C-alpha positions in Angstrom: -34.7 119.5 88.3 -36.2 121.0 91.5 -36.3 119.4 95.0 -36.6 115.7 95.2 -38.6 115.7 98.3 -39.0 112.7 100.5 -40.4 109.4 99.1 -41.7 106.4 101.0 -42.3 103.1 99.1 -45.0 100.7 100.2 -44.8 97.1 99.0 -48.0 95.2 99.4 -48.2 91.4 99.8 -50.1 91.1 96.4 -47.1 92.6 94.6 -48.6 96.1 94.3 -46.1 98.9 94.9 -47.2 102.4 96.1 -45.0 105.4 96.4 -45.7 108.5 98.4 -43.7 111.7 97.8 -43.9 114.9 99.9 -41.9 118.1 99.7 -41.7 118.3 95.9 -45.2 119.4 94.9 -47.8 121.8 96.4 -45.3 123.0 99.1 -47.4 126.0 100.1 -50.1 123.7 101.6 -49.7 122.7 105.3 -49.2 119.2 104.1 -49.2 117.5 100.7 -48.5 114.0 99.3 -48.2 112.7 95.8 -49.2 109.1 95.6 -48.4 106.8 92.7 -49.5 103.2 92.1 -48.7 102.0 88.6 -50.0 104.8 86.3 -52.5 106.1 88.8 -51.4 109.4 90.5 -53.2 111.2 93.3 -52.3 114.5 94.8 -53.6 115.1 98.4 -53.3 118.5 100.2 -54.5 119.8 103.5 -54.7 123.4 104.8 -55.9 124.4 108.3 -56.7 127.9 109.5 -54.5 129.4 112.2 -57.3 131.5 113.7 -60.6 130.4 115.0 -63.7 132.5 115.8 -64.4 132.5 119.5 -67.9 131.1 119.2 -66.7 128.0 117.1 -67.4 124.9 119.2 -67.2 122.2 116.5 -64.6 121.0 113.9 -65.3 122.5 110.5 -63.7 119.8 108.3 -64.3 119.6 104.5 -63.1 116.8 102.3 -63.2 117.0 98.6 -62.2 114.3 96.2 -62.2 115.2 92.5 -61.2 113.4 89.3 -59.6 115.5 86.5 -60.8 114.3 83.1 -57.3 114.8 81.7 -56.2 112.0 84.0 -57.9 109.6 81.6 -57.2 111.6 78.4 -60.9 112.7 78.2 -62.9 115.8 77.7 -65.5 116.7 80.2 -69.1 116.4 78.9 -71.5 119.3 78.8 -71.5 122.6 77.1 -68.7 124.3 79.1 -66.2 121.4 78.7 -64.7 121.8 82.2 -65.0 120.1 85.5 -67.8 121.6 87.5 -69.8 120.3 90.5 -68.7 116.9 91.8 -70.5 113.8 90.5 -72.3 111.5 92.9 -69.3 109.1 92.6 -66.9 111.9 93.7 -69.2 112.8 96.6 -69.4 109.2 97.8 -65.6 108.9 97.8 -65.3 112.3 99.6 -67.6 110.9 102.3 -65.6 107.7 102.7 -62.4 109.8 103.3 -64.2 112.2 105.6 -65.7 109.4 107.8 -62.3 107.8 108.2 -60.5 111.0 109.1 -62.9 113.0 111.2 -62.9 111.0 114.4 -59.0 111.2 114.6 -58.8 115.0 115.0 -58.6 116.2 118.7 -62.0 117.0 120.2 -60.9 120.5 121.1 -59.5 121.4 117.7 -61.8 123.8 115.9 -59.8 125.3 113.1 -61.4 125.1 109.6 -59.6 122.4 107.8 -59.8 121.6 104.1 -58.6 118.3 102.6 -58.5 118.0 98.8 -57.6 114.8 96.9 -57.3 115.1 93.1 -56.9 112.3 90.6 -54.2 113.4 88.2 -53.5 110.2 86.2 -55.7 107.1 85.9 -54.7 103.6 85.0 -57.6 101.9 83.2 -58.0 98.9 85.6 -56.9 100.5 88.9 -59.6 101.9 91.2 -58.3 105.2 92.5 -60.9 105.5 95.3 -59.2 102.7 97.3 -56.0 104.9 97.4 -57.6 108.3 98.1 -57.8 108.0 101.9 -54.1 106.8 102.1 -53.1 109.9 100.2 -55.2 112.2 102.4 -53.9 110.6 105.6 -50.3 110.9 104.4 -50.8 114.6 103.6 -52.2 115.3 107.1 -49.5 113.1 108.8 -46.6 115.1 107.4 -48.2 118.4 108.2 -48.2 120.3 111.5 -51.9 119.7 112.0 -52.8 117.7 115.2 -54.0 114.3 114.2 -54.4 111.0 116.0 -53.6 109.0 112.8 -52.4 107.8 110.5 -55.1 105.7 108.9 -55.6 104.1 105.6 -58.3 102.6 103.5 -58.4 99.6 101.2 -61.0 97.7 99.2 -61.4 94.1 99.9 -63.3 91.6 97.7 -64.3 88.0 98.3 -63.7 86.2 95.0 -64.4 82.5 95.4 -62.9 81.7 98.8 -60.1 84.3 98.5 -60.0 87.8 99.9 -58.4 90.1 97.4 -57.1 93.5 98.4 -57.6 96.5 96.0 -59.1 94.3 93.2 -59.2 95.5 89.6 -62.5 96.7 88.1 -62.8 93.3 86.3 -62.2 91.4 89.6 -64.9 93.4 91.3 -67.4 92.1 88.8 -66.7 88.6 90.1 -66.9 89.4 93.8 -69.5 88.1 96.2 -68.4 90.7 98.7 -66.9 94.2 98.1 -66.1 96.4 101.0 -64.2 99.7 101.6 -62.5 99.4 105.0 -60.6 102.2 106.9 -58.5 101.6 110.0 -55.6 102.8 112.1 -52.8 100.5 113.2 -55.0 99.3 116.1 -58.6 99.6 115.1 -61.1 99.6 112.3 -63.0 102.9 112.1 -65.1 102.8 108.9 -66.7 100.1 106.7 -69.0 100.4 103.7 -69.9 98.0 100.9 -72.2 95.5 99.3 -72.5 91.7 99.3 -74.3 88.9 97.6 -75.9 87.3 100.7 -72.6 86.5 102.5 -72.5 85.2 106.0 -71.5 87.1 109.1 -68.3 84.9 109.3 -67.3 85.9 105.7 -67.9 89.5 106.6 -65.6 89.3 109.6 -63.0 87.5 107.5 -63.0 90.4 105.0 -62.5 93.0 107.8 -59.5 91.0 109.2 -57.9 90.7 105.7 -58.4 94.4 105.1 -56.9 95.4 108.4 -53.8 93.4 107.8 -53.2 95.3 104.6 -54.0 98.7 106.2 -51.4 98.1 108.9 -48.6 98.0 106.3 -49.8 101.3 104.8 -50.0 102.9 108.3 -46.6 101.8 109.2 -45.2 103.3 106.0 -46.8 106.7 106.9 -45.3 106.5 110.4 -41.9 106.1 108.8 -42.6 108.9 106.4 -43.5 111.2 109.3 -40.2 110.4 111.0 -38.3 111.3 107.8 -40.1 114.6 107.5 -39.8 115.4 111.3 -42.3 118.2 111.4 -43.7 119.0 114.9 -47.4 119.5 115.4 -48.7 123.0 116.0 -49.8 124.3 119.4 -53.3 125.6 119.7 -56.0 126.7 122.1 -59.5 126.7 120.6 -61.5 126.5 123.8 -61.8 128.7 126.8 -63.0 126.7 129.9 -64.3 127.5 133.3 -63.8 124.5 135.6 -66.1 126.0 138.2 -69.0 126.1 135.8 -68.2 122.6 134.6 -68.3 121.3 138.1 -71.6 123.1 138.8 -73.3 121.7 135.7 -72.1 118.2 136.6 -73.4 118.6 140.2 -76.7 120.1 139.3 -77.7 118.3 136.2 -76.2 114.8 136.1 -78.6 113.0 138.4 -81.7 114.7 136.8 -80.4 113.5 133.3 -79.7 110.0 134.6 -83.2 109.7 136.2 -84.9 110.9 133.1 -82.9 108.6 130.9 -84.4 105.7 132.9 -87.9 107.0 132.6 -88.6 105.4 129.2 -89.8 108.5 127.3 -90.5 107.4 123.7 -91.4 110.9 122.4 -88.4 112.5 120.7 -89.5 116.1 121.2 -90.6 115.6 124.8 -87.2 114.1 125.5 -85.5 117.1 123.9 -87.6 119.6 125.8 -87.1 117.8 129.1 -83.3 117.7 128.8 -83.3 121.3 127.8 -85.4 122.1 130.8 -82.8 120.6 133.1 -80.2 123.0 131.7 -82.6 125.9 131.8 -83.3 125.2 135.5 -79.6 125.4 136.3 -79.2 128.7 134.4 -82.1 130.4 136.3 -79.7 131.6 139.0 -77.8 133.8 136.5 -78.6 137.3 135.4 -79.1 138.2 131.8 -75.7 139.8 131.7 -74.0 136.8 133.3 -75.8 134.4 130.8 -74.0 136.0 127.9 -70.8 134.5 129.2 -72.0 131.5 131.2 -74.6 130.0 128.8 -72.3 129.0 125.9 -70.0 127.2 128.4 -72.8 125.6 130.3 -74.4 124.3 127.1 -71.1 122.7 126.1 -70.6 121.1 129.5 -74.2 120.0 129.7 -73.8 118.1 126.5 -71.0 116.1 128.1 -73.1 115.6 131.3 -76.1 114.4 129.3 -74.0 112.1 127.2 -72.4 110.6 130.4 -75.7 110.2 132.2 -77.5 108.5 129.2 -74.6 106.1 128.6 -74.3 105.2 132.2 -78.0 104.5 132.5 -77.8 102.1 129.6 -74.7 100.3 131.0 -76.0 100.2 134.6 -79.6 99.3 134.0 -79.5 97.7 130.5 -82.5 99.8 129.5 -82.7 102.6 126.9 -83.9 106.1 126.6 -87.3 105.1 125.2 -87.7 102.1 127.7 -86.8 99.4 125.2 -84.6 96.4 125.9 -81.2 96.4 124.2 -82.2 94.1 121.4 -85.8 95.3 120.9 -87.0 96.9 117.6 -89.5 99.7 117.8 -93.1 99.1 116.7 -93.5 98.7 113.0 -96.4 99.3 110.7 -96.4 99.2 106.9 -98.7 99.7 103.9 -98.4 99.3 100.2 -100.2 100.6 97.1 -101.0 103.9 98.6 -100.4 106.1 95.5 -102.7 105.1 92.7 -100.6 106.6 89.9 -97.2 105.2 91.0 -96.0 102.0 89.6 -95.3 100.8 93.2 -95.5 102.5 96.5 -95.1 101.8 100.2 -94.9 103.4 103.6 -92.5 101.9 106.2 -92.9 103.2 109.7 -90.7 102.1 112.6 -91.1 104.1 115.8 -90.8 107.8 114.9 -89.0 107.1 111.6 -91.2 107.0 108.5 -90.3 106.6 104.8 -92.6 107.0 101.8 -91.0 105.0 99.0 -92.0 104.8 95.3 -90.9 102.7 92.4 -91.0 103.8 88.7 -90.3 101.3 85.9 -89.0 102.6 82.6 -87.3 101.5 79.4 -83.7 101.4 78.4 -84.0 105.0 77.3 -84.4 105.9 81.0 -81.0 104.5 82.0 -78.6 106.9 83.6 -75.4 107.6 81.6 -72.3 107.6 83.7 -69.5 109.7 82.1 -66.8 110.0 84.7 -63.1 110.3 84.3 -62.6 106.7 85.3 -66.0 105.1 85.6 -68.3 105.2 82.6 -71.3 103.3 81.3 -75.0 103.1 82.1 -77.0 102.5 85.2 -80.4 100.9 85.3 -81.1 100.7 89.0 -81.2 103.9 91.1 -82.4 104.9 94.5 -82.8 108.5 95.4 -83.1 109.6 99.1 -84.7 112.9 100.1 -84.5 114.3 103.7 -86.7 117.5 104.0 -86.6 119.7 107.1 -90.1 118.8 108.2 -88.9 115.2 108.9 -87.3 116.5 112.1 -89.7 119.4 112.7 -87.2 122.0 111.4 -88.1 125.2 109.5 -85.5 124.5 106.8 -85.9 125.4 103.1 -85.2 122.8 100.5 -81.8 123.2 98.9 -79.8 121.2 96.5 -79.2 117.5 97.2 -76.9 117.2 100.2 -73.9 114.8 100.5 -75.7 113.0 103.3 -78.7 112.4 101.0 -76.4 111.0 98.3 -74.7 108.8 100.7 -77.8 107.4 102.4 -79.4 106.8 99.0 -76.3 104.9 97.8 -76.3 102.6 100.8 -80.0 101.7 100.3 -79.5 101.2 96.6 -76.6 98.8 97.2 -78.7 96.9 99.7 -81.5 96.2 97.2 -80.0 95.9 93.8 -78.5 92.4 94.1 -82.0 91.0 94.8 -83.5 92.5 91.7 -82.8 90.4 88.6 -81.7 92.1 85.3 -82.6 89.4 82.8 -85.6 88.3 80.7 -87.8 88.4 83.8 -87.0 92.0 84.6 -86.3 94.2 81.5 -87.1 97.5 83.2 -84.9 100.4 84.3 -85.8 101.0 88.0 -85.9 104.2 89.9 -86.8 104.1 93.6 -87.4 107.4 95.5 -87.4 107.4 99.3 -89.0 110.6 100.8 -88.4 110.7 104.6 -91.5 111.9 106.3 -90.3 111.5 109.9 -86.8 110.8 111.3 -85.6 109.6 114.6 -82.9 107.2 113.8 -81.9 105.2 110.8 -83.9 106.6 108.0 -81.6 104.9 105.5 -82.6 101.5 106.8 -86.3 102.6 106.6 -85.5 103.4 102.9 -84.3 99.8 102.4 -87.4 98.3 104.0 -89.8 100.6 102.3 -87.9 100.1 99.0 -88.3 96.4 99.2 -92.1 96.7 99.9 -92.5 99.2 97.0 -90.6 96.9 94.6 -92.9 94.0 95.5 -95.9 96.2 95.2 -94.8 97.1 91.7 -94.5 93.4 90.8 -90.8 93.5 90.4 -89.7 89.8 90.7 -87.3 90.2 93.6 -85.3 87.1 94.4 -85.9 87.6 98.2 -87.2 90.3 100.5 -84.5 92.6 102.0 -84.6 94.5 105.3 -82.1 96.7 107.2 -81.4 97.6 110.8 -79.1 100.1 112.4 -77.0 98.9 115.4 -75.4 101.0 118.0 -73.0 100.5 120.9 -72.2 102.2 124.2 -69.0 101.2 126.0 -66.8 102.1 128.9 -63.1 101.4 128.4 -62.4 101.7 132.1 -64.9 99.2 133.4 -65.0 97.1 130.2 -68.8 97.3 130.1 -70.6 97.6 126.8 -74.1 97.4 125.4 -75.1 96.7 121.8 -78.3 98.4 120.8 -80.7 97.2 118.1 -82.6 99.8 116.0 -81.0 102.9 117.5 -82.6 106.3 118.1 -81.2 109.5 116.8 -80.0 110.3 120.3 -78.3 106.9 120.7 -76.5 107.5 117.4 -75.4 110.9 118.6 -74.3 109.9 122.1 -73.1 106.4 121.2 -69.8 104.9 120.1 -70.9 103.0 116.9 -73.3 103.3 114.1 -73.5 99.9 112.3 -76.1 99.5 109.6 -76.6 96.0 108.2 -79.0 94.9 105.4 -79.8 91.6 104.0 -82.2 88.7 103.4 -83.0 85.8 105.7 -80.0 84.1 104.2 -77.2 86.6 104.2 -75.9 90.2 104.2 -76.4 92.4 101.1 -74.8 95.7 102.3 -73.3 97.3 105.4 -72.0 100.6 106.7 -70.1 101.1 109.9 -68.7 104.2 111.7 -66.8 103.6 114.9 -66.1 106.6 117.2 -63.9 104.8 119.8 -60.7 102.9 119.9 -60.6 99.2 120.7 -63.6 97.6 119.1 -62.7 93.9 119.3 -63.8 91.3 116.8 -65.6 89.5 119.6 -67.9 92.5 120.1 -68.3 92.9 116.4 -69.3 89.3 116.1 -71.9 89.8 118.8 -73.2 93.0 117.0 -73.5 91.1 113.7 -75.5 88.3 115.3 -77.8 90.8 117.1 -78.3 92.6 113.8 -79.2 89.3 112.1 -81.9 88.7 114.7 -83.3 92.2 114.3 -83.3 91.9 110.5 -85.3 88.7 110.7 -87.9 90.3 113.0 -88.3 93.2 110.6 -88.7 90.9 107.7 -91.5 89.1 109.6 -93.3 92.4 110.2 -93.0 93.4 106.6 -94.4 90.0 105.5 -97.6 90.8 107.3 -98.3 93.4 104.6 -96.8 91.8 101.5 -94.6 88.7 101.5 -93.7 88.3 97.8 -93.9 90.3 94.6 -97.3 90.7 92.9 -97.9 88.2 90.2 -98.1 90.9 87.5 -97.3 94.5 87.0 -100.0 97.1 87.4 -102.1 98.3 84.4 -100.3 101.6 84.4 -96.8 100.0 84.0 -95.6 100.0 80.4 -95.1 96.5 79.1 -91.7 95.6 77.7 -90.9 92.6 75.5 -87.7 91.6 73.9 -87.0 90.1 70.6 -83.7 89.2 69.0 -82.7 89.9 65.5 -79.5 89.2 63.5 -76.9 91.9 63.9 -76.8 92.5 60.2 -80.5 93.7 60.3 -80.1 96.4 63.0 -79.5 99.0 60.4 -82.5 97.9 58.5 -84.8 98.3 61.5 -83.3 101.7 62.4 -83.3 102.9 58.8 -81.5 105.9 57.3 -81.4 108.7 59.9 -83.7 106.6 62.1 -86.6 106.9 59.7 -87.8 103.3 59.9 -87.7 103.0 63.7 -89.4 106.4 64.1 -92.2 105.4 61.8 -92.5 102.1 63.6 -92.9 103.8 67.0 -95.4 106.3 65.5 -97.6 103.7 63.8 -97.6 101.1 66.7 -97.5 103.6 69.6 -94.5 102.0 71.1 -91.0 102.9 72.4 -88.2 100.9 70.8 -84.6 100.6 71.9 -82.0 98.5 70.2 -78.7 97.3 71.6 -76.3 94.6 70.5 -74.1 92.0 72.0 -71.5 89.9 70.3 -73.9 87.7 68.5 -77.3 89.4 68.0 -79.3 92.6 68.2 -81.6 93.0 71.2 -84.8 94.9 70.5 -86.9 96.1 73.5 -90.5 97.2 72.7 -92.5 99.1 75.4 -96.1 100.0 75.3 -99.1 100.2 77.6 -101.0 98.1 75.0 -100.2 94.4 74.4 -101.7 94.6 70.9 -99.4 97.5 70.0 -96.4 95.4 71.1 -97.5 92.5 69.0 -98.1 94.7 66.0 -94.6 96.2 66.4 -93.0 92.8 66.8 -94.7 91.6 63.6 -93.4 94.5 61.6 -89.9 94.1 62.9 -89.9 90.4 62.2 -91.1 91.3 58.8 -88.2 93.6 58.2 -85.6 91.0 59.3 -87.4 88.0 57.9 -85.6 86.1 55.1 -88.1 84.9 52.5 -88.2 81.1 52.2 -89.3 79.1 49.2 -92.5 77.1 49.9 -93.7 79.6 52.6 -97.2 81.2 52.3 -97.4 85.0 52.8 -100.3 87.3 53.3 -99.2 90.2 51.0 -100.4 93.5 49.6 -100.5 94.4 45.9 -98.4 97.4 45.4 -98.5 97.8 41.6 -100.3 96.2 38.6 -98.4 95.6 35.3 -99.6 94.1 32.0 -97.8 90.8 32.8 -98.8 90.5 36.5 -98.7 92.2 39.9 -96.0 93.0 42.4 -97.0 91.9 45.9 -95.3 93.0 49.1 -95.0 89.9 51.2 -92.7 91.4 53.8 -91.8 95.0 54.7 -89.8 96.4 51.7 -89.7 93.0 50.1 -92.0 92.1 47.2 -92.1 89.6 44.4 -93.8 89.1 41.0 -97.1 87.4 40.8 -97.2 86.6 37.1 -100.5 86.6 35.3 -100.1 82.9 34.7 -99.8 82.2 38.4 -102.9 84.1 39.5 -105.4 81.3 39.0 -106.1 78.1 37.1 -108.1 80.1 34.5 -106.2 81.6 31.5 -106.2 85.4 31.7 -105.2 87.5 28.7 -105.2 90.8 30.6 -104.9 91.8 34.2 -108.3 93.5 34.1 -109.8 90.0 33.7 -108.2 88.9 37.0 -110.1 91.5 39.1 -107.0 92.4 41.1 -106.1 96.0 41.8 -103.6 97.9 43.8 -104.1 97.7 47.6 -105.7 94.3 47.5 -104.4 91.9 50.2 -104.0 88.3 49.0 -102.3 85.1 50.0 -99.4 84.0 47.9 -96.8 81.2 47.9 -93.1 81.9 47.3 -92.2 79.4 44.6 -88.7 80.6 43.5 -85.8 82.8 44.5 -83.5 83.7 41.7 -80.1 82.4 42.7 -78.3 85.3 40.9 -80.5 88.3 41.5 -82.4 87.3 44.6 -85.7 88.3 43.0 -88.9 86.5 44.1 -91.5 84.6 42.1 -94.9 84.2 43.6 -97.9 82.0 42.9 -101.5 82.4 44.0 -102.7 79.5 41.8 -100.9 76.9 43.9 -103.0 77.9 46.9 -106.3 77.3 45.0 -107.9 73.9 44.5 -107.2 72.5 41.0 -110.4 72.3 39.0 -111.5 68.7 38.2 -110.4 67.6 34.8 -108.1 70.6 34.4 -105.8 70.4 31.3 -103.0 72.9 30.8 -103.7 74.9 27.7 -101.0 75.8 25.2 -100.3 79.5 24.7 -101.5 81.3 21.6 -99.3 82.9 19.0 -100.0 86.4 20.4 -98.5 87.9 23.4 -97.8 85.0 25.7 -99.0 85.4 29.2 -96.3 83.1 30.6 -93.7 85.6 29.4 -92.1 83.6 26.5 -93.0 86.1 23.9 -94.3 89.6 23.3 -92.2 92.6 24.2 -93.0 94.6 27.3 -93.9 98.3 27.4 -90.4 99.7 27.5 -89.0 97.3 25.0 -87.2 95.0 27.4 -86.1 91.6 26.2 -88.8 89.0 26.1 -88.7 86.1 28.6 -86.5 87.5 31.3 -88.5 90.2 33.1 -89.3 91.5 36.5 -89.3 95.3 36.1 -92.8 96.4 36.9 -92.5 99.3 34.5 -92.3 96.9 31.6 -89.1 94.9 32.0 -88.8 91.2 31.9 -91.9 89.2 32.2 -91.4 85.5 33.0 -91.8 86.1 36.7 -88.5 84.9 37.9 -87.1 88.2 39.0 -89.1 89.5 42.0 -87.4 91.1 45.1 -87.2 94.4 46.8 -89.7 96.7 45.2 -87.1 99.4 44.9 -85.3 97.2 42.4 -88.3 97.5 40.1 -88.6 101.3 40.0 -87.2 103.4 37.1 
């Protein structure tokens, strides 16, 4: 049977039961935990190196969340049929775990550490991402790796007026707010999610509800740690020289403090000046001494610079670039700058600049999602690109980074709820934000630029959206704190909080928060949310100076899309065998056609640059699905001439018999006398549908004025033109006809022309 290990059961207030087992599986890892909730099973492992390179002065942590396709009884897509690089969804979950864990490792711990979380079994309606951080924290907690946890993470949704913890996928669809929240027993440390214009009060309520649930999970981990009883390892990853530390403090602090108050708005000048302060201190050392002193001095100088900048803000209530705490940097914007793009905009705020474009496509452009758990299609996407030149770095372009995926996802969530996906907006939307300059909060610039580009493209947004990044600097000893609106890159790096909030004038649409210190009170968070709201309103006002609402129409280069609805039974007829009919329709009308279905009808989307092409396509499709009606007049085309009449196509692939007696008021003995020939287009009236065969009988005579004094003539004894005598060409029975090759000839058996061919 093997070892049982140690198991901890967590019972949540909503009735959910979670078990965590350690000591049974993956025992070679420094720490492992097998988490089970219903039929969802996650295995988390952690390994940390025992040796550290002397020059390492940071914490190399890697977090990897992966979903095995066998967890859901599925095969991976693609040619190789095996799990390969992580999907964007897996990257985003990895980032959520990483951001929650990283601040809780000791500052002087520099051993390479790898956290892996694998989904081994998936329950259809249980979201495993909300359990992944709990599994990872449990694995670290039961290991000997130093860690200031435990932490956990839950998803909280606002459904109606109720906060639901770890909702099902179905419940998430109903939510007005959906957040992932990570916290320790004492403090919230990470938040990310999207909302449908919720208030700041509703946001705070969600954080409090999530934290109460997290405390239960953290307490369970503490109890599990006590059962395991493993001591934390001893380590020494830094060699320090207190003399050099004191000298750097004495020689550099005041210079850094004074420069921090100078109000320098130029990022590179600030960087050069701070570096110059350190260089001036190092001048007294020889080249040989610098080999030892410089790495230590650089590390100590970072601490001195951080302390000086923070104290300057707390003491003088002014910032590195001279702004007030709640002041947004200067903004300028422009739209319609790229003539061939469907929508384009530049949003510039201080030294951060985003070039954002919008491309509108058809349903064929939707992204297919084929994950182990999440699958379907996606018709709204925002891609974020951060090249090296945005910060003046000589850095080659590589594959998309996890940071780029994360920032793009945040901006996407901020905007998507304000873009309708109904009759007013049939397009698939792709937004691309290319960062041209960066000095703080390029993701929020992407939100603002994305909104401008959408409005420039004519997308009927419900309301404009803007975003702002908030920061905080605090001192736990004095109780002083400062909340900063529209933070610089330096303020993000040296501060205690990075809190991004997006929304309209009426509410929040998305948020992301990372807290680097303990003890952030709800009172401070309330103040930060209100200051963010004021900053957001200011940015919306600045954006409105360029464009305040969507353009009345799409640009000429945008393909037009129109929808029509057809009976579900006719979808096959429009597509045709092997797609033959729909392909011919697209070729003839120069359109792109996509067909989907719901429970009641088929939905046909027709896209083209040309309105006339769309109308032509609609007419042909309506013809295919039309049901002939007695009494209706049709403009048809003669497809064949017989001795007894003509077959006329009145709808695509639907024709009927126009008998010689129904061509006109005159009496014709032969079809040559009528003057009609194949290919002629004429108007006819449907006068009868055979109740047994469905064949159609047409009349042209009933559409012509009746001659004055007209008297119906009796037929002769020869071949009767009305079909009551005379045998047709192939010897069919008289009086019953409809076969254009010589079958029955009384005109009551029209129908699909294929029915008349031998």
